[in-house]
C-alpha positions in Angstrom: 49.6 219.7 125.0 51.6 222.9 124.8 49.8 226.1 123.9 50.7 228.3 121.0 52.6 230.7 123.2 54.7 227.8 124.6 55.5 226.7 121.1 56.5 230.2 120.0 58.8 230.5 123.0 60.4 227.2 122.2 60.9 228.2 118.6 62.5 231.5 119.6 64.8 229.6 122.0 65.7 227.2 119.3 66.5 230.0 116.8 68.8 231.6 119.4 70.9 228.4 119.6 74.4 228.8 118.2 74.3 225.4 116.5 71.0 226.2 114.8 72.3 229.5 113.6 75.3 227.8 112.1 73.2 225.4 110.1 70.8 228.2 109.0 73.7 230.1 107.5 75.3 227.1 105.9 75.8 226.6 102.1 73.2 223.8 102.2 70.6 226.1 103.6 71.5 228.8 101.1 71.0 226.3 98.3 67.6 225.3 99.6 66.4 228.9 100.0 67.6 229.7 96.5 65.7 226.7 95.1 62.5 227.6 96.9 62.7 231.2 95.9 63.4 230.3 92.2 60.4 227.9 92.1 58.1 230.4 93.8 59.2 233.2 91.3 58.7 230.8 88.4 55.2 230.0 89.5 54.4 233.7 90.0 55.7 234.5 86.5 53.6 231.8 85.0 50.4 232.8 86.9 50.9 236.5 85.9 51.5 235.5 82.3 54.9 237.2 82.3 53.4 240.7 82.8 55.2 241.4 86.1 58.5 239.5 85.6 60.6 242.6 86.6 58.7 243.1 89.9 58.8 239.3 90.6 62.5 239.2 90.1 63.0 242.2 92.3 60.9 240.7 95.1 62.8 237.4 94.7 66.1 239.2 95.0 65.0 241.1 98.1 63.8 237.9 99.8 67.1 236.2 99.0 69.0 239.1 100.6 67.0 238.7 103.8 67.0 234.9 103.9 70.4 234.0 102.4 73.9 234.4 103.5 75.3 235.8 100.3 
């Protein structure tokens, strides 16, 4: 069984692969990340009772800029 360090090295190599990068920057991946961020922000708004919606929206937008391709 591979150790954690081995798994991390394999993951880093995989992320460096040109085909993987192409798929990560695809429209499908963008749609998935948007859906996940939208759901997470909706849950956070519900849990906070709407008291921090502006901060949650800002955090969601910043995360989208870092994850997305748009």
